[in-house]
LUMBAMAR-217400 format. One line per 8 residues: number of its first residue (from 1); their letters; for each residue z, y, x of N, C-alpha, C. Coordinates in Angstrom, 3 decimals, padded with zeros to 6 digits. Each point is the difference from the previous one (the first is absolute). Example, Ala and Ser with C-alpha at 12.3 -4.5 7.8 and 13.67 -1.06 7.14 Angstrom:
# LUMBAMAR-217400
1) AS) 007.800:-005.690:013.190:000.000:001.190:-000.890:000.000:001.200:000.900 ~ -000.720:001.050:-000.350:000.060:001.190:000.820:000.730:001.090:-000.770;
//
This chain:
# LUMBAMAR-217400
1) GVPEVFTC) 000.000:-001.175:000.806:000.000:001.175:-000.806:000.000:001.247:000.855 ~ 000.201:001.096:-000.649:000.008:001.307:000.637:001.435:000.358:000.375 ~ 000.237:000.512:001.241:001.360:000.397:000.378:000.473:001.190:-000.839 ~ 001.287:000.034:-000.272:000.595:001.083:-000.776:001.073:000.678:000.862 ~ 000.228:001.279:-000.256:000.998:000.778:000.734:001.217:000.207:-000.895 ~ 001.172:-000.239:000.582:001.259:000.238:-000.713:000.737:001.128:000.720 ~ 000.670:000.799:-000.757:000.830:001.064:000.587:001.442:-000.195:-000.464 ~ 000.873:000.513:000.784:001.416:-000.118:-000.329:000.373:001.216:-000.846;
9) GANGAFVG) 000.416:-000.254:-001.223:000.350:001.070:-000.928:001.357:000.615:000.338 ~ 000.309:001.157:-000.629:001.255:000.721:000.208:001.203:-000.844:-000.374 ~ -000.205:-000.954:-000.917:001.105:-000.852:-000.422:000.156:-001.234:000.883 ~ -000.864:-000.134:001.047:000.074:-001.113:000.932:-000.826:-001.201:-000.426 ~ -000.740:000.087:-001.102:-000.854:-001.115:-000.455:-001.436:000.251:000.449 ~ -000.697:-001.098:000.257:-001.417:000.127:000.350:-000.815:000.355:-001.223 ~ -000.995:000.850:000.208:-000.892:000.418:-001.070:-001.419:-000.363:000.430 ~ -000.761:-000.673:-000.919:-001.376:-000.384:000.298:-000.443:-001.152:-000.889;
17) TSPQCLAD) -001.223:-000.380:000.122:-000.570:-001.095:-000.794:-000.118:-001.233:000.872 ~ 000.492:-001.108:-000.533:-000.089:-001.257:000.758:-001.474:-000.408:000.141 ~ -000.367:-000.531:001.160:-001.395:-000.411:000.195:-000.334:-001.256:-000.802 ~ -001.255:-000.166:-000.324:-000.505:-001.201:-000.671:-000.504:-000.936:001.093 ~ 000.658:-001.126:000.182:-000.373:-000.947:001.054:-000.789:-001.155:-000.593 ~ -001.114:-000.293:000.604:-000.849:-001.115:-000.425:-000.109:-001.002:001.144 ~ 000.092:-001.253:-000.337:-000.131:-001.046:001.023:-001.429:-000.027:000.519 ~ -000.141:-000.267:001.300:-001.324:-000.129:000.595:-000.648:-001.292:-000.489;
25) GCGEGAPT) -001.306:000.052:-000.187:-000.749:-001.188:-000.405:-000.374:-000.835:001.207 ~ -000.159:-001.291:-000.236:-000.445:-000.896:001.073:-001.515:-000.034:000.024 ~ -000.549:000.131:001.164:-001.454:-000.021:000.131:-000.494:-001.025:000.997 ~ 000.887:-000.534:000.820:-000.423:-000.946:001.032:000.688:-001.339:-000.188 ~ -000.707:-001.052:000.397:000.570:-001.337:-000.022:-000.030:-000.672:-001.356 ~ -000.782:000.558:-000.945:-000.115:-000.649:-001.306:-000.689:-001.355:000.183 ~ 000.343:-000.970:-000.827:-000.607:-001.324:000.124:-001.519:000.053:-000.165 ~ -000.694:-000.692:000.883:-001.462:-000.058:-000.050:-000.456:-001.413:000.321;
33) GAGVQHDC) -001.261:-000.240:-000.187:-000.593:-001.281:000.351:-000.800:-000.570:-001.151 ~ -000.849:-000.958:000.315:-000.839:-000.632:-001.020:000.876:-000.682:-001.044 ~ -000.231:000.330:-001.252:000.713:-000.633:-001.098:001.405:000.506:-000.238 ~ 000.441:001.049:000.733:001.365:000.525:-000.154:000.000:001.088:-001.069 ~ 000.943:-000.098:-000.930:000.217:001.061:-000.982:001.458:000.449:000.107 ~ 000.254:001.276:-000.302:001.372:000.512:000.126:000.237:001.134:-000.969 ~ 001.270:000.352:-000.172:000.390:001.110:-000.857:000.680:001.100:000.823 ~ -000.468:000.183:001.229:000.651:000.928:000.941:-000.531:001.430:-000.079;
41) KGKTAGQS) -001.089:000.218:-000.693:-000.573:001.347:-000.066:000.977:000.955:-000.678 ~ 000.202:001.153:000.617:000.847:001.040:-000.567:001.493:-000.193:000.236 ~ 000.380:-001.014:000.755:001.429:-000.231:000.266:000.506:001.044:000.991 ~ 001.278:000.377:-000.180:000.626:000.996:000.873:001.192:-000.632:000.714 ~ 000.539:000.725:000.977:001.105:-000.504:000.823:001.099:-000.599:-000.865 ~ 000.401:-001.214:000.360:001.061:-000.699:-000.713:-000.488:-000.914:-001.114 ~ -001.263:000.117:-000.403:-000.525:-000.860:-001.058:-000.612:-001.271:000.611 ~ -000.025:-001.046:-000.789:-000.582:-001.257:000.481:-001.237:-000.357:-000.814;
49) CSASCAQG) -000.767:-000.934:000.549:-001.209:-000.467:-000.667:-000.262:-001.437:000.426 ~ -000.947:-000.638:-000.659:-000.316:-001.387:000.348:-001.495:-000.179:000.160 ~ -000.338:-001.019:000.773:-001.398:-000.356:000.221:-000.144:-001.488:-000.295 ~ -001.139:-000.358:-000.581:-000.269:-001.395:-000.323:-001.495:-000.249:000.146 ~ -000.392:-001.241:-000.194:-001.411:-000.360:000.081:-000.645:000.182:-001.369 ~ -001.169:000.599:-000.004:-000.741:000.236:-001.232:-000.527:-001.319:-000.567 ~ -000.446:000.036:-001.241:-000.606:-001.165:-000.624:-001.158:-000.484:000.870 ~ -000.078:-001.300:000.206:-001.040:-000.563:000.843:000.454:-000.223:001.431;
57) YTGSDSSF) 001.265:000.327:000.291:000.569:-000.157:001.338:001.381:-000.644:-000.130 ~ 000.428:-000.691:001.041:001.341:-000.586:000.008:000.751:000.487:001.237 ~ 001.328:000.102:-000.123:000.842:000.441:001.103:001.364:000.398:-000.525 ~ 000.852:000.494:000.886:001.369:000.377:-000.359:000.103:001.486:-000.305 ~ 000.958:000.336:-000.856:000.279:001.400:-000.321:000.858:000.617:001.109 ~ -000.059:001.321:000.127:000.802:000.730:000.982:000.557:001.263:-000.641 ~ 001.172:000.460:000.491:000.607:001.243:-000.479:000.044:001.013:001.135 ~ -000.141:001.260:-000.362:000.003:001.086:000.979:000.875:001.131:-000.510;
65) ACGANGTF) 000.477:000.844:000.915:000.773:001.189:-000.354:-000.626:001.196:000.704 ~ -000.025:001.109:-000.697:-000.523:001.233:000.586:001.137:000.641:000.800 ~ -000.205:000.087:001.292:001.024:000.559:000.881:-000.024:001.517:000.032 ~ 001.073:000.591:000.517:000.114:001.462:000.097:-001.064:000.598:000.912 ~ -000.562:-000.830:000.883:-001.038:000.495:000.918:-001.396:-000.035:-000.622 ~ -000.137:-000.395:-001.280:-001.295:000.011:-000.682:-000.833:-001.253:000.209 ~ 000.599:-001.064:000.520:-000.733:-001.251:000.179:000.696:-001.124:-000.770 ~ -000.802:-000.968:-000.426:000.566:-001.157:-000.685:000.603:-000.943:001.023;
73) QGATMPTC) 001.154:-000.530:-000.339:000.701:-000.924:000.885:000.392:-001.227:-000.798 ~ 000.158:-001.103:000.714:000.472:-001.204:-000.678:-000.740:-001.237:000.445 ~ -000.326:-000.807:-000.956:-000.603:-001.306:000.257:-001.357:000.124:000.690 ~ -000.457:-001.111:000.483:-001.341:-000.028:000.589:-001.039:000.059:-001.113 ~ -001.178:000.441:000.350:-001.083:000.092:-000.968:-000.309:-001.389:-000.552 ~ -000.258:-000.092:-001.293:-000.366:-001.306:-000.538:-001.361:-000.442:000.553 ~ -000.119:-001.289:000.242:-001.290:-000.569:000.401:-000.547:-000.715:-001.216 ~ -001.087:000.497:-000.524:-000.585:-000.553:-001.221:-001.263:-000.788:000.348;
81) TPSACTQN) -000.021:-001.240:-000.439:-001.116:-000.898:000.271:-000.861:-000.109:-001.253 ~ -001.324:000.202:000.127:-000.856:-000.112:-001.177:000.007:-001.423:-000.548 ~ -000.030:-000.112:-001.320:000.009:-001.296:-000.683:-001.426:-000.487:-000.239 ~ -000.164:-001.313:000.006:-001.309:-000.605:-000.246:-000.331:000.052:-001.487 ~ -001.265:000.202:-000.307:-000.463:-000.061:-001.382:-000.257:-001.451:-000.371 ~ 000.451:-000.375:-001.188:-000.168:-001.380:-000.464:-000.590:-000.069:-001.403 ~ -000.213:001.125:-000.639:-000.515:000.009:-001.371:-001.392:000.610:-000.037 ~ -000.805:-000.466:-000.944:-001.346:000.514:-000.242:-000.907:-000.150:001.221;
89) EPSGPQVS) 000.132:-001.129:000.714:-000.906:-000.264:001.132:-001.425:-000.117:-000.523 ~ -000.974:000.338:000.842:-001.391:-000.184:-000.411:-000.236:-001.458:-000.387 ~ -000.735:-000.206:-001.078:-000.261:-001.359:-000.445:-001.315:-000.052:-000.755 ~ -000.403:-001.188:-000.306:-001.208:-000.206:-000.778:-000.861:-001.052:000.653 ~ -000.946:-000.509:-000.757:-000.901:-001.007:000.566:-000.764:000.566:001.200 ~ 000.000:-000.735:001.073:-000.758:000.331:001.208:000.455:001.308:000.669 ~ 001.289:000.370:-000.147:000.533:001.207:000.636:000.926:-000.407:001.146 ~ -000.228:000.552:001.168:000.874:-000.188:001.160:000.603:001.358:000.362;
97) HDCNGTVT) 001.168:-000.027:000.665:000.629:001.269:000.384:000.815:-000.177:001.276 ~ 000.323:001.127:000.611:000.832:000.020:001.206:001.339:000.690:-000.301 ~ 000.529:-000.224:-001.204:001.187:000.718:-000.465:001.323:-000.695:000.309 ~ -000.010:-001.224:000.477:001.260:-000.687:000.303:000.772:000.780:001.063 ~ 001.270:000.279:-000.279:000.840:000.731:000.943:-000.149:001.506:-000.063 ~ -000.798:000.515:-000.922:-000.178:001.450:-000.139:001.292:000.606:-000.559 ~ 000.462:001.102:000.596:001.268:000.625:-000.393:-000.231:001.394:-000.575 ~ 001.043:000.541:-000.601:-000.046:001.328:-000.624:-000.739:001.004:000.885;
105) GQSCTAAC) -000.982:000.662:-000.611:-000.756:001.024:000.712:-001.235:-000.511:000.713 ~ -000.180:-001.300:000.119:-001.176:-000.552:000.663:-001.065:-000.362:-001.035 ~ -001.216:-000.200:000.487:-001.083:-000.413:-000.890:-000.665:-001.254:000.551 ~ -000.757:-000.647:-000.852:-000.715:-001.219:000.362:-001.296:-000.038:-000.799 ~ -000.853:-000.984:000.303:-001.312:-000.072:-000.629:-000.206:-001.344:-000.673 ~ -000.599:000.035:-001.172:-000.425:-001.206:-000.708:-001.520:000.018:-000.035 ~ -000.604:-001.149:000.233:-001.462:-000.085:000.028:-000.440:-001.325:-000.607 ~ -001.261:-000.078:-000.304:-000.570:-001.222:-000.552:-000.203:-001.019:001.114;
113) DDVYLGEP) 000.248:-001.282:-000.348:-000.249:-001.090:000.944:-001.481:-000.047:000.352 ~ -000.301:-000.766:001.060:-001.396:-000.184:000.401:-000.812:-000.545:-001.164 ~ -001.224:000.393:-000.062:-000.995:-000.399:-001.003:000.216:000.720:-001.333 ~ 000.871:001.002:-000.020:000.230:000.789:-001.199:-000.181:001.467:000.360 ~ -000.520:000.752:-000.938:-000.191:001.429:000.220:000.988:000.790:-000.845 ~ 000.497:001.085:000.560:000.919:000.896:-000.687:000.559:000.986:001.005 ~ 000.380:001.151:-000.491:000.538:001.039:000.886:001.431:-000.327:000.401 ~ 000.341:000.121:001.292:001.400:-000.187:000.424:000.887:001.044:-000.687;
121) ALFECQPT) 001.265:-000.344:-000.191:000.940:000.900:-000.675:001.226:000.226:000.877 ~ 000.475:001.239:000.021:001.186:000.375:000.759:001.230:-000.140:-000.894 ~ 001.059:-000.636:000.523:001.266:-000.130:-000.705:001.075:000.695:000.824 ~ 000.946:000.671:-000.669:001.097:000.668:000.689:001.321:-000.570:-000.480 ~ 000.917:-000.224:000.938:001.326:-000.528:-000.313:000.888:001.163:-000.438 ~ 000.417:-000.033:-001.253:000.798:001.068:-000.586:001.493:-000.266:000.211 ~ 000.841:001.025:-000.067:001.447:-000.186:000.157:000.618:-000.937:-001.036 ~ -000.685:-000.227:-001.099:000.515:-000.891:-001.047:-000.106:-001.467:000.396;
129) GAFSGQSP) -000.707:-000.299:001.104:-000.214:-001.387:000.417:-001.274:-000.591:-000.558 ~ -000.793:000.816:-000.662:-001.262:-000.454:-000.585:-001.179:000.695:000.681 ~ -001.108:-000.712:000.076:-001.230:000.593:000.524:-000.670:000.817:-001.090 ~ -000.663:001.077:000.392:-000.863:000.734:-000.926:-001.430:-000.227:000.469 ~ -000.900:-000.176:-000.938:-001.403:-000.236:000.313:-000.601:-000.972:-000.991 ~ -001.315:-000.061:-000.011:-000.735:-000.883:-000.893:-000.748:-001.036:000.827 ~ 000.184:-001.275:-000.325:-000.717:-001.064:000.707:-001.500:000.149:-000.230 ~ -000.790:-000.339:001.019:-001.452:000.120:-000.162:-000.535:-001.026:-000.998;
137) QCLEIKCG) -001.099:000.335:-000.622:-000.721:-000.931:-000.870:-001.064:-000.666:000.859 ~ 000.104:-001.303:000.163:-000.874:-000.726:000.918:-001.053:-000.793:-000.763 ~ -001.245:000.180:000.372:-001.120:-000.695:-000.629:-000.604:-000.972:000.999 ~ -000.211:-001.232:-000.439:-000.572:-001.015:000.880:-001.504:000.222:000.136 ~ -000.460:-000.126:001.224:-001.430:000.070:000.269:-000.482:-001.414:000.283 ~ -000.952:-000.452:-000.785:-000.558:-001.329:000.198:-001.479:000.147:000.282 ~ -000.471:-000.848:000.872:-001.439:-000.045:000.234:-000.607:-000.891:-001.075 ~ -000.992:000.499:-000.662:-000.655:-000.771:-001.052:-000.905:-001.080:000.575;
145) KGHKMDRS) -000.532:-000.807:-000.871:-000.893:-001.080:000.403:-001.196:000.603:000.737 ~ -000.331:-000.611:001.127:-001.103:000.510:000.805:000.427:001.103:000.953 ~ 001.330:000.237:000.123:000.544:001.009:000.912:000.957:-000.678:000.966 ~ 000.299:000.675:001.078:000.956:-000.543:000.965:000.862:001.105:000.579 ~ 001.204:-000.385:000.483:000.875:000.909:000.732:-000.434:-000.004:001.445 ~ -000.095:001.182:000.567:-000.327:000.122:001.421:001.194:000.623:000.693 ~ 000.754:-000.821:000.773:001.193:000.486:000.688:-000.323:000.558:001.379 ~ -001.241:000.068:000.368:-000.345:000.537:001.318:000.081:001.526:000.011;
153) TNPWTCAA) 000.141:000.602:-001.149:000.141:001.461:-000.085:001.402:000.325:-000.493 ~ 000.443:001.205:000.305:001.284:000.459:-000.497:-000.196:001.409:-000.532 ~ 000.108:000.260:-001.303:000.440:-000.957:-001.003:-001.054:-001.066:-000.277 ~ 000.459:-001.115:-000.593:-000.919:-001.092:-000.279:-001.044:000.441:-001.015 ~ -001.049:-000.725:-000.088:-001.035:000.300:-000.987:-000.255:-001.224:-000.855 ~ -000.368:000.237:-001.208:-000.406:-001.041:-000.924:-001.471:000.279:-000.236 ~ -000.862:-000.852:000.531:-001.421:000.318:000.029:-000.826:-001.076:-000.683 ~ -001.105:000.445:-000.584:-000.977:-000.914:-000.585:-001.026:-000.286:001.082;
161) CGENQYQG) 000.237:-001.068:000.736:-000.903:-000.451:001.068:-000.655:001.158:000.749 ~ 000.851:000.774:000.700:-000.500:001.089:000.838:000.125:001.374:-000.608 ~ 000.409:000.097:-001.264:000.121:001.306:-000.644:001.457:000.267:-000.361 ~ 000.590:001.091:000.497:001.412:000.322:-000.278:000.178:000.362:-001.469 ~ 001.019:-000.600:-000.620:000.302:000.280:-001.400:001.375:000.641:-000.177 ~ 001.029:-000.504:000.705:001.368:000.474:-000.156:000.660:000.121:001.366 ~ 001.085:000.743:000.054:000.800:000.056:001.221:001.448:-000.263:-000.353 ~ 000.752:-000.553:000.973:001.407:-000.289:-000.233:000.723:-000.188:001.289;
169) SSSHRSES) 001.007:-000.878:000.024:000.811:-000.198:001.208:-000.618:-001.042:000.907 ~ 000.608:-000.166:001.180:-000.651:-000.792:001.046:000.468:-001.436:000.120 ~ 000.780:-000.520:-000.934:000.515:-001.345:000.235:-000.346:-001.003:-001.092 ~ -001.074:000.184:-000.712:-000.408:-000.971:-001.018:-000.858:-001.078:000.640 ~ 000.087:-001.213:-000.499:-000.810:-001.078:000.547:-001.474:000.220:-000.327 ~ -000.872:-000.492:000.852:-001.435:000.139:-000.230:-000.466:-001.000:-001.039 ~ -000.981:000.394:-000.754:-000.612:-000.893:-000.962:-001.485:-000.066:000.338 ~ -000.583:-001.096:-000.310:-001.421:-000.154:000.329:-000.865:000.312:-001.198;
177) C) -001.252:000.364:000.255:-000.959:000.279:-001.083:-000.475:-001.283:-000.650;
//
């Protein structure tokens, strides 16, 4: 607050207005880190706060106190470990993915198996433990009668005896005309 001046009155009593004192706020040492949430914002000297792991993370809670020097003191910072997503994994006929072990904040890809066409899809691991994203729609490519798969090219071709008709992935078995 603002300093105030007191004077000694004729009767021997001090005369003046008492100052308004406000506690200093803490600005340094607030809990930080991936997945850490806290209620320390706006705390002043002598007040306490806690930190914990946000949804999608696991770890221990910690308590802190705002010291007179303007820094948070107390427990060590919580270490929050991202949790693996286990719900809403990419699925569907002929869909493969690299999502096993994906944790909060990470992404993975789902794609059509070999010999199927479809756009790959991105999935993100949400804090709820579920993936967000739409599995690709996979369509089978078959060589019709009088056509063959040619695996000598990448992507493979489905050709009518020398004429390219379709394109796809590189691991389908060859068929003869």
